[in-house]
Backbone as numpy.savetxt, mean C-alpha at the origin, in Angstrom:
# Nx Ny Nz CAx CAy CAz Cx Cy Cz
-1.47 11.44 -9.29 -2.22 12.74 -9.12 -1.55 13.98 -9.20
-0.27 13.85 -8.44 0.68 14.97 -8.71 0.96 15.35 -9.99
1.48 14.26 -10.51 1.72 14.68 -12.14 0.82 15.24 -12.84
-0.58 14.48 -12.83 -1.71 15.23 -13.70 -1.98 16.66 -13.36
-2.01 16.89 -11.93 -2.23 18.37 -11.55 -1.11 18.99 -12.08
-0.01 18.88 -11.88 1.20 19.72 -12.38 1.05 19.72 -13.84
1.06 18.82 -14.66 0.92 18.87 -16.09 -0.33 19.73 -16.42
-1.38 19.70 -15.78 -2.71 20.37 -16.18 -2.36 21.88 -15.82
-1.87 22.13 -14.78 -1.50 23.51 -14.28 -0.65 24.29 -15.23
0.61 23.54 -15.60 1.38 23.78 -16.79 0.98 24.37 -17.87
0.00 23.57 -18.30 -0.77 23.89 -19.65 -1.76 24.87 -19.58
-2.59 24.79 -18.32 -4.10 25.74 -18.55 -3.84 26.71 -17.29
-2.86 26.93 -16.58 -2.85 27.75 -15.65 -3.11 27.06 -14.27
-2.93 27.78 -13.04 -3.24 27.20 -11.69 -4.60 26.96 -11.70
-4.93 25.73 -11.79 -6.52 25.32 -11.78 -6.66 24.37 -10.48
-5.91 23.46 -10.69 -5.94 22.31 -9.71 -4.96 22.42 -8.64
-5.31 21.78 -7.48 -4.55 21.83 -6.14 -3.54 20.49 -6.35
-2.42 20.75 -6.33 -1.43 19.79 -6.33 -1.29 19.04 -4.93
-1.59 17.77 -5.04 -1.54 17.10 -3.73 -0.25 16.99 -3.17
-0.12 17.33 -1.76 1.06 17.06 -1.25 1.70 15.65 -1.11
2.94 15.53 -1.40 3.78 14.25 -1.27 3.97 13.96 0.23
3.40 12.70 0.39 3.45 12.06 1.86 4.20 10.58 1.84
5.41 10.70 2.16 6.22 9.37 2.05 6.37 8.75 3.47
6.03 7.68 3.99 6.31 7.46 5.40 7.97 7.08 5.65
8.34 7.35 6.70 9.75 7.00 7.00 10.00 5.55 6.84
9.06 4.65 7.19 9.42 3.35 7.04 8.27 2.71 6.18
8.61 1.79 5.37 7.35 1.05 4.71 7.13 1.72 3.26
7.69 2.68 2.98 7.29 3.41 1.57 7.52 2.51 0.51
8.47 1.77 0.54 8.84 0.74 -0.60 9.02 -0.52 0.02
8.08 -1.47 -0.01 8.34 -2.89 0.29 8.71 -3.77 -0.87
9.60 -4.54 -0.44 10.34 -5.40 -1.47 9.89 -6.46 -1.58
10.03 -7.05 -2.79 9.51 -8.63 -3.25 10.22 -9.43 -2.04
9.37 -10.54 -1.45 9.81 -11.52 -0.65 10.90 -12.50 -1.27
10.93 -12.71 -2.42 11.79 -13.54 -3.15 13.01 -12.94 -3.84
12.87 -11.75 -4.20 13.65 -11.02 -4.92 14.02 -9.56 -4.21
14.47 -9.56 -3.03 14.48 -8.46 -2.09 15.11 -7.15 -2.84
15.72 -7.11 -4.03 16.42 -6.05 -4.54 15.07 -5.45 -5.41
14.10 -5.92 -5.39 13.08 -5.66 -6.71 11.89 -5.23 -5.74
11.11 -4.34 -6.17 9.93 -3.81 -5.27 8.80 -4.86 -5.49
8.08 -5.05 -4.39 6.93 -5.96 -4.52 5.98 -5.46 -5.31
5.32 -6.21 -6.20 4.37 -5.62 -7.30 3.65 -6.79 -7.86
2.39 -6.48 -7.90 1.35 -7.50 -8.62 1.65 -7.67 -10.08
2.39 -6.85 -10.76 2.47 -7.03 -12.23 4.07 -7.40 -12.38
4.93 -7.06 -11.69 6.23 -7.37 -12.05 7.07 -8.26 -11.09
6.39 -8.43 -9.88 7.04 -9.30 -8.74 6.62 -10.83 -8.82
7.33 -11.66 -8.12 7.15 -12.95 -8.13 6.13 -13.37 -7.29
5.30 -14.30 -7.74 3.97 -14.61 -7.16 4.15 -15.11 -5.77
5.23 -15.82 -5.68 5.58 -16.13 -4.28 6.13 -14.95 -3.28
6.67 -14.19 -4.10 7.23 -12.95 -3.26 6.47 -11.77 -2.93
5.06 -12.02 -3.37 4.20 -10.66 -3.43 2.88 -11.20 -2.55
2.63 -10.32 -1.43 1.93 -10.63 -0.62 0.59 -9.82 -1.13
-0.60 -10.51 -1.39 -1.70 -9.74 -1.78 -2.69 -9.39 -0.68
-3.47 -8.30 -0.80 -4.27 -7.89 0.48 -5.29 -8.91 0.98
-5.86 -9.56 -0.09 -6.87 -10.65 0.19 -6.28 -12.16 0.07
-4.75 -12.17 0.25 -4.63 -13.62 0.52 -4.97 -14.19 1.91
-5.37 -15.50 1.77 -5.62 -16.23 3.01 -4.70 -16.21 3.92
-4.91 -16.15 5.43 -3.56 -16.33 6.32 -2.65 -17.33 5.99
-3.17 -18.45 5.75 -2.04 -19.62 5.53 -1.11 -19.25 4.37
-1.62 -18.67 3.44 -1.03 -18.28 2.05 -0.01 -17.18 2.57
-0.25 -16.31 3.33 0.73 -15.24 3.79 1.77 -15.73 4.55
1.59 -16.63 5.41 2.47 -17.39 6.40 3.27 -18.16 5.70
2.89 -18.85 4.58 3.78 -19.74 3.64 4.76 -18.79 2.97
4.19 -17.50 2.44 5.13 -16.59 1.61 6.18 -15.98 2.62
5.89 -15.90 3.80 6.87 -15.21 4.62 7.75 -16.18 5.30
7.34 -17.52 5.41 8.32 -18.66 5.64 9.26 -18.79 4.79
9.07 -18.84 3.49 9.92 -18.90 2.33 10.63 -17.73 1.91
10.54 -16.68 2.49 11.04 -15.34 2.22 12.62 -15.41 2.17
13.24 -14.69 1.07 14.74 -15.04 0.93 15.30 -14.16 2.24
16.39 -14.61 2.72 17.26 -13.95 3.83 18.77 -14.34 3.48
19.67 -13.91 4.00 20.98 -14.20 3.86 21.21 -15.60 4.66
22.58 -15.80 4.96 23.07 -17.08 5.55 22.99 -16.90 7.17
22.94 -15.84 7.56 22.97 -15.41 9.03 21.82 -15.70 10.03
21.88 -15.25 10.97 20.63 -15.59 12.01 20.33 -14.10 12.80
21.21 -13.27 12.62 20.89 -12.08 13.37 19.80 -11.19 12.78
18.85 -10.85 13.43 17.67 -10.09 12.96 18.09 -8.47 13.04
19.05 -8.16 12.02 19.79 -6.68 11.95 19.62 -6.37 10.48
19.47 -4.96 10.37 19.53 -4.48 8.74 21.21 -4.23 8.48
21.24 -4.19 7.14 22.60 -3.81 6.80 22.51 -4.00 5.19
23.74 -3.63 4.51 23.60 -3.39 3.10 23.89 -4.93 2.46
24.33 -5.90 3.19 24.37 -7.26 2.76 23.24 -8.08 3.11
22.20 -7.45 3.74 21.13 -8.28 4.30 19.67 -7.71 3.76
19.73 -7.73 2.48 18.46 -7.00 1.74 17.21 -7.85 2.29
17.26 -9.19 2.28 15.85 -9.99 2.78 15.46 -9.73 3.95
16.33 -9.68 5.05 16.15 -9.51 6.34 15.81 -7.97 6.56
16.50 -7.06 6.01 16.10 -5.72 6.20 14.75 -5.46 5.71
14.32 -6.09 4.56 13.02 -5.88 4.10 11.72 -6.27 5.16
12.15 -7.62 5.72 11.38 -8.14 6.78 11.28 -7.25 7.96
12.42 -6.76 8.40 12.29 -5.76 9.47 11.58 -4.52 9.18
11.61 -3.98 7.94 10.94 -2.87 7.38 9.19 -3.33 7.59
8.99 -4.45 6.93 7.60 -4.62 6.91 7.10 -4.81 8.19
7.74 -5.42 9.11 7.30 -5.57 10.46 7.06 -4.17 11.53
8.13 -3.25 10.99 8.13 -1.92 11.54 6.75 -1.21 10.97
6.60 -1.30 9.61 5.39 -0.80 9.14 3.99 -1.09 9.65
3.96 -2.53 9.84 2.53 -3.09 10.03 2.37 -2.76 11.58
3.48 -2.60 12.48 3.50 -2.43 13.93 3.69 -1.09 14.32
4.00 -0.16 13.34 3.96 1.44 13.45 5.08 1.84 14.53
6.45 0.91 14.36 7.35 1.13 15.25 8.53 1.43 14.40
9.71 1.77 15.06 10.86 2.00 14.30 11.68 0.80 14.00
12.38 0.57 13.01 12.96 -0.45 12.46 13.88 -1.11 13.69
14.61 0.10 14.43 15.51 -0.41 15.45 14.89 -1.05 16.62
13.57 -0.76 16.82 12.85 -1.31 17.94 12.54 -2.77 17.50
12.26 -3.10 16.21 12.12 -4.34 15.62 13.38 -5.15 15.91
14.53 -4.59 15.64 15.71 -5.18 15.90 16.00 -5.72 17.32
15.72 -4.69 18.16 15.88 -5.11 19.58 14.95 -6.05 20.10
13.77 -6.01 19.63 12.76 -6.99 20.11 13.10 -8.51 19.81
13.75 -8.45 18.58 14.05 -9.95 18.13 15.53 -10.02 18.02
16.22 -9.48 18.76 17.65 -9.82 19.09 17.85 -11.22 19.58
18.66 -11.97 18.86 18.85 -13.55 19.14 17.79 -14.47 18.84
16.89 -13.94 18.28 15.55 -14.87 18.12 15.83 -15.83 16.93
16.64 -15.53 15.96 16.67 -16.15 14.82 15.74 -15.91 13.59
16.14 -16.30 12.33 15.17 -16.20 11.23 13.98 -16.58 11.40
13.83 -17.96 11.82 12.62 -18.77 11.61 11.39 -18.34 12.47
11.91 -17.91 13.55 10.93 -17.11 14.63 10.57 -15.80 13.96
11.47 -15.11 13.55 11.21 -13.71 13.14 10.37 -13.85 11.97
10.52 -14.73 10.94 9.75 -14.74 9.81 8.24 -14.87 10.15
8.27 -16.00 11.30 6.75 -16.38 11.64 6.00 -15.21 12.27
6.67 -14.51 13.09 6.20 -13.26 13.86 5.81 -12.11 12.77
6.54 -11.97 11.79 6.36 -11.07 10.76 5.05 -11.34 9.99
4.83 -12.83 9.70 3.76 -13.39 8.80 2.66 -13.02 9.93
2.59 -13.44 11.33 1.52 -13.16 12.09 1.12 -11.78 11.95
2.08 -10.86 12.07 1.73 -9.42 12.14 1.03 -9.00 10.86
1.51 -9.42 9.92 0.76 -8.95 8.50 -0.62 -9.63 8.28
-0.75 -10.58 8.68 -1.98 -11.32 8.73 -3.02 -10.59 9.63
-2.56 -10.44 10.83 -3.34 -9.48 11.80 -3.50 -8.30 11.21
-2.67 -7.53 10.64 -2.93 -6.24 9.92 -3.73 -6.15 8.73
-3.78 -7.12 8.06 -4.74 -7.12 6.80 -6.00 -7.80 7.16
-6.35 -8.42 8.11 -7.49 -9.19 8.60 -8.72 -8.34 8.39
-8.72 -7.04 8.87 -9.93 -6.29 8.76 -10.38 -5.89 7.39
-9.47 -5.67 6.65 -9.63 -5.36 5.27 -10.26 -6.64 4.63
-9.72 -8.00 4.82 -10.10 -9.08 4.01 -11.47 -9.41 4.62
-11.70 -9.14 5.83 -13.11 -9.45 6.62 -14.23 -8.85 5.94
-13.71 -7.17 5.80 -14.90 -6.18 5.18 -15.01 -6.67 3.72
-13.92 -6.94 3.18 -14.08 -7.39 1.54 -15.12 -8.36 1.49
-14.72 -9.48 2.47 -15.75 -10.73 2.32 -17.26 -10.37 2.62
-17.35 -9.50 3.71 -18.76 -8.93 4.05 -19.48 -8.21 2.96
-18.85 -7.15 2.19 -19.25 -6.49 1.09 -19.49 -7.55 -0.07
-18.68 -8.38 -0.55 -18.96 -9.21 -1.56 -20.14 -10.14 -1.38
-20.43 -10.40 -0.27 -21.48 -11.39 -0.01 -22.85 -10.88 -0.38
-22.87 -9.58 -0.38 -24.11 -8.70 -0.42 -24.01 -7.67 -1.56
-24.13 -8.40 -2.91 -23.88 -7.66 -4.11 -24.92 -6.17 -4.16
-26.18 -6.42 -3.99 -26.98 -5.29 -4.08 -26.44 -4.18 -3.19
-26.35 -4.60 -1.94 -25.54 -3.59 -0.83 -24.25 -2.91 -1.32
-23.33 -3.73 -1.93 -22.35 -3.34 -2.49 -22.47 -2.28 -3.58
-23.38 -2.63 -4.46 -23.66 -1.67 -5.62 -24.30 -0.26 -5.00
-24.94 -0.41 -3.88 -25.67 0.77 -3.40 -24.27 1.67 -2.63
-23.35 1.07 -2.09 -22.26 1.72 -1.57 -21.57 2.46 -2.58
-21.19 1.64 -3.85 -20.69 2.32 -4.89 -21.13 3.51 -5.51
-22.49 3.34 -5.74 -23.44 4.56 -6.18 -23.30 5.75 -5.29
-23.47 5.51 -3.99 -23.44 6.47 -3.04 -22.07 7.26 -2.98
-21.10 6.44 -3.07 -19.71 7.10 -3.24 -19.45 7.80 -4.42
-19.99 7.34 -5.53 -19.98 8.02 -6.79 -20.60 9.39 -6.67
-21.75 9.39 -6.04 -22.49 10.67 -5.98 -21.89 11.56 -5.24
-21.36 11.18 -4.15 -20.57 12.15 -3.34 -19.26 12.50 -4.06
-18.54 11.74 -4.84 -17.33 12.18 -5.57 -17.83 13.34 -6.58
-18.86 12.96 -7.31 -19.38 13.98 -8.32 -19.65 15.23 -7.71
-20.51 15.26 -6.54 -20.72 16.43 -5.71 -19.58 17.18 -5.33
-18.53 16.52 -4.99 -17.25 17.23 -4.41 -16.64 17.88 -5.71
-16.53 16.99 -6.66 -15.69 17.40 -8.08 -16.56 18.52 -8.87
-17.75 18.73 -8.71 -18.35 19.57 -9.57 -17.90 21.04 -9.70
-17.57 21.77 -8.65 -17.08 22.90 -8.72 -15.72 22.90 -9.59
-14.91 21.89 -9.40 -13.44 21.94 -9.76 -13.67 21.52 -11.26
-14.54 20.64 -11.64 -14.73 20.57 -13.09 -15.23 21.91 -13.77
-15.98 22.73 -13.11 -16.51 23.78 -13.69 -15.20 24.73 -14.20
-14.33 24.59 -13.15 -12.98 25.47 -13.42 -12.18 24.69 -14.32
-12.11 23.50 -14.45 -11.35 22.71 -15.31 -11.70 22.94 -16.81
-13.16 22.97 -16.99 -13.58 22.95 -18.28 -13.47 24.72 -18.78
-13.75 25.38 -17.88 -13.41 26.93 -18.35 -12.11 27.13 -18.63
-10.95 26.65 -17.89 -9.71 26.60 -18.20 -9.32 26.28 -19.46
-9.82 24.94 -19.90 -9.62 24.19 -21.06 -10.39 24.89 -22.19
-11.33 25.64 -21.80 -12.34 26.04 -22.86 -13.13 25.03 -23.63
-13.64 23.92 -23.06 -14.40 22.84 -23.55 -15.67 22.70 -22.82
-16.63 22.17 -23.48 -17.71 21.84 -22.94 -18.66 22.99 -22.36
-19.89 22.52 -22.02 -20.84 23.82 -21.66 -20.44 24.18 -20.32
-20.50 25.56 -20.10 -19.97 25.93 -18.66 -21.32 25.92 -17.98
-21.09 25.35 -16.77 -22.20 25.01 -16.07 -22.29 25.87 -14.68
-23.23 26.41 -14.40 -23.31 27.36 -13.00 -23.12 26.44 -11.90
-22.45 27.15 -10.80 -22.04 26.33 -9.67 -23.27 26.29 -9.06
-23.54 25.19 -8.20 -24.65 24.86 -7.60 -24.59 25.49 -6.06
């Protein structure tokens, strides 16, 4: 959205508000569990290294248990420890704590126990989303109603902006603000 707003404003004048960039200190870039030097992605990542929001808990646990790490056992970040560093960042992100705190908590625990703890934390973190999704998918008419209500709200919020956009571009009928 930042790119769209910036390009539009450069071409048609300051019309759109450019969204502020917010990058979290930890967890902004989660890496693939199997190829830890590559970003986790549904399109370019490995299936076993990509955790999907709707993955079942046992699938998530299996993916984390098989996550690539180095040959050591210390749960510490470092340039030669891309796999374990990624797992530390994931744990820090889902728990809302600093990576250093994760390292301290799991000092001496070994990779097996740490991988299981990360898996459990991710399962717990994603559970509300998965449960709500299943709840909504179970009632198709209610889901359609929710989507329509959301679309109506979005149209109402965007109406004034669209008047400004059309005027800046000089296209379409100019509609009065409501």
